[in-house]
C-alpha positions in Angstrom: 0.0 0.0 0.0 1.3 3.5 -0.9 1.7 5.6 2.3 3.3 8.8 0.9 2.8 10.9 -2.2 5.0 13.7 -3.5 3.4 16.1 -5.9 4.1 19.5 -7.4 2.3 22.0 -5.3 -1.3 22.2 -6.4 -3.4 25.1 -7.7 -7.1 25.9 -7.4 -8.6 27.0 -10.7 -12.0 28.1 -9.2 -12.2 29.7 -5.8 -14.4 32.1 -3.8 -12.6 34.1 -1.2 -15.3 36.7 -0.5 -14.1 40.0 1.1 -13.4 41.7 4.5 -13.4 39.5 7.6 -14.4 36.3 5.8 -11.6 36.8 3.3 -9.1 37.2 6.1 -10.5 34.0 7.8 -10.5 31.7 4.8 -7.5 32.8 2.8 -4.9 31.1 5.0 -6.6 27.8 4.4 -6.2 28.2 0.6 -2.6 29.6 0.8 -1.5 26.7 3.0 -2.4 24.2 0.4 -2.4 25.9 -3.0 0.2 28.1 -4.7 -2.2 29.9 -7.1 -6.0 30.2 -7.4 -8.4 31.7 -9.9 -10.5 34.0 -7.7 -14.2 34.5 -8.6 -15.5 38.1 -9.0 -19.1 37.7 -7.6 -18.7 40.1 -4.7 -21.3 42.7 -3.8 -20.8 44.9 -5.8 -19.2 42.6 -8.4 -15.7 42.9 -9.8 -16.7 44.2 -13.2 -13.7 46.2 -14.4 -9.9 45.6 -14.4 -9.6 48.4 -11.9 -12.0 46.5 -9.6 -9.9 43.4 -10.0 -6.7 45.2 -9.3 -8.1 46.6 -6.0 -9.5 43.2 -5.0 -6.2 41.5 -5.7 -4.4 44.0 -3.4 -6.9 43.3 -0.6 -6.1 39.6 -1.0 -2.3 40.1 -1.1 -2.5 42.2 2.0 -4.0 39.3 3.9 -1.7 36.5 2.8 0.1 35.1 5.9 3.8 36.1 5.8 5.0 32.5 5.8 2.8 31.5 2.8 3.6 31.8 -0.9 0.4 32.5 -2.8 -0.6 34.2 -6.1 -4.2 35.2 -6.7 -5.2 35.0 -10.4 -7.9 37.6 -10.9 -11.1 37.6 -13.0 -13.7 40.1 -14.1 -17.4 39.6 -14.1 -18.9 39.6 -17.6 -21.9 41.9 -18.0 -23.7 43.2 -21.0 -21.9 46.5 -20.7 -18.3 45.1 -20.3 -15.8 47.1 -22.3 -13.8 44.8 -24.7 -10.8 47.1 -24.5 -10.7 47.0 -20.7 -10.7 43.2 -20.8 -8.0 43.0 -23.4 -5.8 45.6 -21.8 -6.2 44.0 -18.3 -5.2 40.6 -19.6 -2.2 42.0 -21.6 -1.0 43.8 -18.5 -1.3 40.7 -16.3 -3.9 42.1 -14.0 -6.6 39.5 -15.0 -6.3 35.9 -16.1 -9.8 35.3 -17.3 -13.4 36.6 -17.6 -16.3 34.9 -15.8 -19.7 34.4 -17.4 -22.6 34.0 -15.0 -26.1 33.6 -16.5 -28.2 36.2 -14.7 -29.6 34.7 -11.5 -27.8 31.3 -11.8 -26.1 31.4 -8.4 -24.8 33.5 -5.5 -24.5 37.2 -6.5 -25.2 36.6 -10.1 -28.0 39.1 -10.7 -25.6 41.3 -12.7 -24.8 38.5 -15.1 -25.6 37.9 -18.7 -29.2 37.5 -19.9 -28.5 37.3 -23.7 -25.3 35.8 -25.0 -25.6 37.8 -28.2 -25.2 41.0 -26.1 -21.6 40.1 -25.1 -20.4 38.8 -28.5 -18.1 41.8 -29.1 -16.3 41.0 -25.8 -16.1 37.3 -26.6 -14.8 38.0 -30.1 -12.0 40.2 -28.6 -11.2 37.5 -26.1 -10.9 35.0 -28.8 -8.4 37.2 -30.6 -6.4 37.7 -27.5 -6.6 34.1 -26.2 -8.3 35.1 -22.9 -10.2 32.3 -21.2 -13.9 32.5 -20.7 -14.9 30.8 -17.4 -18.5 29.6 -17.6 -21.1 28.8 -15.0 -22.9 26.4 -17.2 -26.6 26.5 -16.2 -29.7 28.0 -17.8 -32.0 30.0 -15.6 -35.2 29.2 -17.5 -37.7 28.3 -14.7 -39.3 25.8 -17.0 -36.1 23.7 -17.0 -35.8 21.2 -14.1 -33.0 22.2 -11.7 -31.2 18.9 -12.3 -31.3 19.4 -16.1 -30.0 23.0 -16.3 -26.4 22.1 -17.1 -27.3 19.8 -20.0 -29.7 22.5 -21.3 -27.0 25.2 -21.1 -24.6 23.0 -23.1 -27.3 22.5 -25.8 -28.6 26.0 -25.9 -25.6 28.1 -25.3 -22.3 26.3 -25.5 -22.8 24.3 -28.6 -23.8 27.3 -30.7 -21.0 29.4 -29.1 -18.2 26.9 -29.9 -19.5 26.8 -33.5 -19.5 30.6 -33.8 -16.2 31.1 -32.0 -14.3 27.7 -32.3 -11.0 29.2 -31.1 -12.4 30.8 -27.9 -10.7 29.4 -24.8 -13.5 28.1 -22.5 -13.5 26.5 -19.1 -16.8 24.9 -18.2 -16.6 25.2 -14.5 -17.6 22.8 -11.8 -19.2 20.3 -14.2 -21.7 18.0 -12.6 -23.0 15.8 -15.4 -22.1 13.1 -17.8 -23.2 15.6 -20.4 -20.5 18.1 -19.3 -17.8 15.4 -19.5 -18.9 14.3 -23.0 -19.1 17.9 -24.2 -15.6 18.7 -23.2 -14.3 15.5 -24.7 -16.0 16.3 -28.0 -14.2 19.6 -28.3 -10.7 20.7 -29.2 -8.0 21.4 -26.6 -9.1 25.0 -26.1 -12.1 23.7 -24.1 -11.6 22.3 -20.6 -13.5 21.8 -17.4 -12.9 22.1 -13.7 -14.3 19.5 -11.2 -14.9 20.0 -7.5 -14.1 17.5 -4.7 -17.7 17.5 -3.4 -19.1 16.5 -6.8 -16.8 13.5 -6.8 -18.2 12.1 -3.6 -21.8 13.2 -3.3 -24.8 12.4 -5.5 -28.3 14.0 -4.9 -29.3 11.4 -2.3 -26.6 12.8 0.0 -28.6 16.1 0.1 -31.3 14.2 2.1 -29.3 11.7 4.0 -30.9 11.6 7.5 -32.7 14.8 6.8 -32.1 17.9 4.7 -28.4 18.7 4.7 -27.9 22.5 4.0 -24.1 22.2 4.0 -24.3 19.9 1.0 -26.4 22.3 -1.0 -24.4 23.9 -3.8 -25.0 25.2 -7.3 -24.7 23.5 -9.7 -26.6 21.1 -7.5 -25.3 17.5 -7.1 -26.8 15.1 -9.5 -27.6 11.4 -10.0 -25.0 8.6 -9.3 -24.4 8.0 -13.0 -23.2 11.6 -13.3 -21.0 11.4 -10.2 -19.3 8.3 -11.7 -18.7 10.1 -15.0 -17.0 12.9 -13.1 -14.8 10.4 -11.2 -13.8 8.7 -14.4 -12.9 12.1 -16.0 -11.0 13.4 -12.9 -8.9 10.2 -12.4 -8.1 9.7 -16.1 -5.2 12.1 -16.3 -7.0 13.7 -19.4 -5.5 17.1 -19.7 -8.8 18.8 -20.2 -10.0 18.2 -16.6 -8.4 19.8 -13.6 -9.2 20.8 -10.0 -11.4 23.8 -9.2 -12.6 23.5 -5.7 -15.4 26.0 -6.0 -14.9 26.5 -2.3 -17.7 29.0 -1.5 -17.8 30.1 2.1 -21.1 31.1 3.7 -21.4 31.4 7.5 -23.6 28.8 9.1 -26.4 31.3 9.8 -26.7 31.9 6.0 -26.7 28.2 5.2 -29.0 27.1 8.0 -31.9 29.4 7.2 -35.3 29.5 5.5 -33.5 30.4 2.3 -30.1 28.8 2.6 -27.2 29.9 0.5 -25.6 27.6 -2.0 -21.9 26.7 -1.5 -19.5 24.3 0.1 -16.4 25.5 2.0 -14.0 22.8 1.2 -10.4 23.9 0.8 -9.5 22.7 4.3 -10.1 19.0 3.4 -9.8 19.0 -0.4 -6.4 17.3 -0.8 -7.3 14.7 1.8 -10.6 14.0 0.1 -9.0 13.8 -3.4 -6.2 11.4 -2.3 -9.0 9.1 -0.9 -10.9 9.3 -4.1 -8.0 8.6 -6.4 -6.8 5.8 -4.1 -10.3 4.3 -4.1 -10.2 4.3 -7.9 -6.7 2.9 -8.2 -5.5 6.1 -9.7 -3.1 7.7 -7.2 -0.5 8.0 -10.0 -2.9 10.5 -11.8 -3.6 12.8 -8.9 -0.7 15.1 -9.7 -2.0 15.6 -13.2 -5.4 16.6 -11.9 -4.3 19.0 -9.1 -0.9 20.3 -10.3 -0.3 19.9 -14.0 -3.4 20.1 -16.2 -4.5 23.5 -15.0 -1.2 25.3 -15.6 -0.9 23.7 -19.0 -4.3 25.1 -20.1 -3.5 28.6 -18.8 -0.1 28.6 -20.3 1.8 28.6 -17.0 4.6 26.5 -15.6 3.8 24.0 -12.9 4.8 25.1 -9.5 8.4 24.2 -8.5 7.6 23.5 -4.8 6.9 19.9 -3.8 4.2 18.8 -1.3 4.0 15.5 0.5 0.8 13.7 1.4 1.0 11.0 4.0 -1.4 8.1 4.6 -2.0 7.6 8.3 -3.2 4.3 9.7 -5.7 6.1 11.9 -8.2 8.3 10.2 -8.0 12.0 10.9 -11.0 13.9 12.3 -12.5 16.4 9.9 -12.1 19.9 11.2 -15.6 21.0 12.2 -15.6 24.7 11.5 -13.5 27.9 10.9 -14.3 31.0 12.8 -15.0 34.3 11.0 -16.1 37.8 12.3 -19.5 37.0 10.9 -19.9 33.6 12.5 -18.6 30.0 12.0 -18.1 28.3 8.6 -18.8 24.6 8.5 -15.9 22.7 6.8 -16.7 20.2 4.0 -16.9 16.7 5.4 -17.1 14.1 2.6 -18.7 11.6 4.9 -15.9 9.0 5.0 -12.8 8.5 7.2 -9.9 10.6 5.8 -6.5 8.9 6.2 -4.5 11.2 3.9 -3.1 14.6 5.1 -0.7 17.2 3.9 2.5 16.6 5.8 5.0 19.1 4.3 5.7 21.6 1.6 9.2 22.1 0.4 11.0 24.5 -2.0 
């Protein structure tokens, strides 16, 4: 049995850090595990310009613990009034790494998102020319479409036509949750990729109701049927370069999760690597873990893998899942995958 793993230090290609006191509380848990992270722009108000992204990046940098090495990779929130020149200049100057597409109303703080894809075509055309990645929350918001079918409907209605019209646009279909998402990415050229979260690898929709309604397992896109979870596992563990880790760690304090209208999101960065090592071991794919967490993402973004090395150690006795993280606004419940976790980060070396 393998008891230690050495990997290039991982990156997180989809992360929510929030702002203010919550940012200060959650950032050290990301920077302890990951060297870089693509930071989502759905604050209130959203990060809609390069100037907004630059200011937000500085707030993040100011809160990185002195002993941690961490680089935030910034994004801007695509709206129907986004300036193509601002996006192109921000990417050329290195301030932003990508642009985020939220269909209006699809998830947390997405009300300023895109209602009609045709309205943002000038921006997308400019992004295609400049090689700027479009990060997509892939769900329709049509109320007539079943919640569990919204990813598949988005692929059919939006992504398939978009990739036909702009075949060279670099696209990341984020936090895929379905067999449809896996098949779509595999049907495209290398300029289309996808991120996968740890929680979508271990939960199916039955887990939302295991022993009662579980608000800390509620996320968007919502977890799906078992057949979809298995398709995600096969994609993540395959070493296919088009799939890589995006935690979609989305902190909401417990009072916002455990309410009459609970927020969607899972705060998972604390336990992500332990969970993934368990998943890849369970699927006899530990040799492919480094590709998923450390190599495929940098390759898609045109970056070098991190030079630092981390070590994961398998302990004979399972480690207890940390229960919560304190913030000025209240506690955050930590993602518990629901099985004993034997793997833990033991060291990070230059």
